[in-house]
N, C-alpha and C positions, 0 to 999 in steps of 0.2 A: 504494500500500500504506500502510495506517495502522497504526502501532505499537499494541500492546496497552498501555493506560494504567491498568490496575487496580493497586491498592496491593499491593506485594509482601509486606506484613505480613499480608495476609488471604488466605483461600482464594479461588480464582477458577474460572471455567468451564474454562479450559484445564488447570488443575491438579487439579481434583476427580476426574477419571478415575483418577489415580494412587491416591488413597485408596480409591476404590470398587473398583478392580480388585484391589488387594491385600487389603483388609480385609473386603470384603463378597462380591465375586464369587469371590475366591480364585483368580483366573486369572493374577495378576501383571501387571506393566507392563514393556514392553521398555526403557524409557529412564529410569525414575526409581523411587524408593521413597517411602513416607510420610515417612521420616526425612530424605530428601534435601530434600523440600519444606519440612519443618519447619525444617531448618537454614537454608534461604534466608530464611524469614520471621523467624527469630530474629536472623539477621544484619541483615536490613532494619530490625528493631526498634531495633537498636543503631547504625543508620546505617552499617553495614559491608558491605552487599551492593550490588554494582554489577551491574545487569542486563547480560548479554552480548547485545548487539543484532546480533552477527554470526550469520548463518544458514548452515547447510549449503546446498549447491547445490540439493538437492531441496526443502528448506524454502523457500528463496528463490524458486524457480520456482513453488512452490505458492502463495505469497503474491501473486506477480505475477498469477496467474489467478483469484484469489478473486472479484473483482468481476465478471469476465467470466462465470464459472460461475454466480454468483448471478443475474445477468441472464438467462442461458440457462434456468435453472430456471423463472423466471417466464414466459418466452416459451413454453417447452414445455408448461407447465401452464395457460396462458392467464390468468395473474395480472398485476396491475398492477406497474409498475416498483418495485423494492425501494428502501428507504433503505439506502445502503451505509455500513458501519462506523458505526452509530449510537453515541451517547455511552454511556459505561460505566454500567451499572445497579447500584444498591446495595441490599443486603438491608435490610429494615426493622430487624432486630435488630443490624445492623452486623457480622455475622459473615462476610460474603462480598461480593465484587463480581464483575460479569460483563460481558464485552463480547461482541459477536457480529459475524459477517461481514455480515449483511444482515437487514433486518426488513421484512415486508410487513404492511400493515394493510388488512383486507378489510371494507368497510362492509356488504356484503351476502354472503349465503351463496353459495358457489361449489362446484359439484360437480366432483370430480376422479375420473377413471377410471384404474384400473391398466392398464398395458400393458408392453411389453418394456423400456421405459426407466424407468417409474415403478412402484415397489412401495409398497403400503399396509400399514401395521402390522396384524398379525393376518391377513394374506393376504386382506384384504377386496377385493371387486371395484371398489368405489367408496367415496368418502368426501365429506362436505360440510364445507368449510373456512369459517371465519368469524373475525373479530377479528384480533388480532395473530398473526403466524406468523413466528417466527425461522428463518433459514436458516444452517446451519453447513456450510462447504465444507471438504472434505478431498481431498488428492491423495496417492496412495500408489503405490509401486513394486510392490505385491502384486497378483496377479491377482484378479479378482472371485471372491468366495466368498459363498454364500448367507447365511452367518453372519458378520455384522460383529463384530469384536472389541469388547467392551464399552468399551474405553478409546479407540477411534478414532471418537468422535462421539456415540454414544447417551447417555452420562451427561452430557456437556457440553451437549447439546441439551436435556436435561431441566432443567438449571439455567437455561438461557436461557428456557425456557418459564416457569419459576418467576419469572424477573425481570420478565416483562411480563404475567404471569397469562394465558398462552396455553393453549389447549386442543390446539393442534397445532404441530408443528415439522417442518422439512424438513432431512434430511441429504443433501447432494449430494457424492458421491464420484466422483473420476476415477481409474481404475485404469490404471497404466502409461502414462498420457498418451494412451490411445486407446479407453477404454471408460468411458462415463458410467453411473452408477447413482444414481437419485434415489429416496429413501425418505421417505414421510410417516409421522411418528410421532404417536401420541396422548399427551397428558400422562399420567404414571403417578404418582398420588398416593402410592403406597407407596414407590417409588424416590425421589420428591422429599422425603418425610419423612426417609428415610435420609440423603439428601444434606444436608438441613438439620442433622440431628444430627451428621454428620461435621464440618460446618463449625463448629458450636458447640464441639465437642470440640477441633478444631484450634486455634481461637482461644484456648481455655483452655490448651492445651499450649504455645502460643507465649508466653503471659503467664507461665506457670510454668516454661518451658523444660524440659518433661517429655516425653521421647522415647517413641516407639512401640516395642513389642517388635521387634527386627530381623527382617527377612523373608528375608535370605540372608546368605551369608558376607561379601560385600563390605559389606553394611549393618552387620554386626557389627563389622567392622574400623573403620568410620567412627564408629560410635556409642560403642564402648567402647575408649578410647584406651590403656588399660593403665597401667603404672607401679607397681602394687602387686605386689611380688615375694614376698609371704607366701603360702604354699600355702593353698588353699581346699579344704575337704572336699566332695566331690561323689559320695558313695557311692551316692546314689539313681540315678546315671547309669552305674553299673558295666556294665549290659547294653548301653547305647548305646556306651560306649567299646570294649567287646569287639567289638561289631558293626562299628564303624568300623575297628578294626584288621583284621578279616577282609575288609572291603570294599576297604581300601587294598591288601592283599596280592593280592586278586583282580584289582584294576586293574593292579597291577604285572605279574602273570602274563600278563594279557591283552595288555598293551602289549608284553611280550617276545615273545609268540606272534605278534602282528601284525607285528612287525619280522622275525621268522623267515620267515613266509609271504611277506611283501612282497619280502624278499631273494631268495627262491627264484624268484618270478615275474619280478622284474627281471633276474635272471641269465639266464633263458631269453629274455627280450625283447631283451637286449643293446642294440643301437643303434636298434631299432624303437620308434617312439613310440606305435603302436597295435597291439593284438592282439585277435583274435576268439577267445573261449573259450566255445563253446556259444552260449547266448543272451546272454552278456555281452560288452560291448566294453570292453576295458581300455586306458586311456590313460596314458602316462608322458611327458608333454610337457616342453618346456623353457620357461624363463622368461627373457625378455630384459630387460636393464637398460641404460638410457641412461647415457652418461658424465656424471658430475657433478663440479663443482669441489670442491676440498678445503674442508671446513667446520671452523671452529673452534668447539668446544663451549663455550657460554657458562657462566660460573661459576654455581654453585648454592649457596644458603644451606644450612647444616646443618639437618637435620630428622629427626624420628623418626616412623615409621609403625607401625601394628599389622599384623602379618603376617596373611595370609588362609588359612594352613594350620596345623593343629595338629601338634605334635611329641609323639609317644607312645612311651614306652620301657618 
């Protein structure tokens, strides 16, 4: 496994899906926000960001199999052996850097046919590949779905194609460790233009330390630290505040009703852990905890955080 060596001050192939998913596709990203990425790069600019090279177990296992999967792609498609973990590529305007899992260079045109394993962008029955072809490898615990999330490979692959001026790229995904799906993408000039614009804007935001509009409550709490106790007039949001008050009350009422109904069902189940109710199977299982030694909680420095809920009176 080769670590990613791109400059943390710049946008990169692995980070651009965060910006694209939130700001362009409006689908969101499960692990990060544009401001999270911006904070990393601003900290790196000041020499204060230390990359955490510790991986979760799924991510670690995924990295272990990157090279094996990339080689398998080439064998399945009848392509030459790939260059594994090639050097980091740099944008001409200096606004981004990009690494890739593998890169194939085809001196001659090669025809690839779609099959149960190989999908071709646009549902084409076959495609002719030539020139440089980057390979991006992903492993996921999710079952195969015909629609790949925009943040899990497609955007990153487009940047990789930009890096080597490729007309084609391959996204190789292994689902739940037992299902391979290899998809050939064509370069998308429109998406690549948007990617380039996002990277330029990101570079400017790092230089100016100018944050994006927050995309969720957690992002708001991190972006706006508070400290100003003078009241601010927000009369234009009167309808929103009134709606929020109503929604919070509904949520409270629903939570209370859920508790009432669950209590009734549990009372009837008593010591039974499973009940059959019409077409529904209701389970009320137990959770087992292993014995653990006594732990001493380490000391923590004083700090102040912004709360993630509003208080309305």
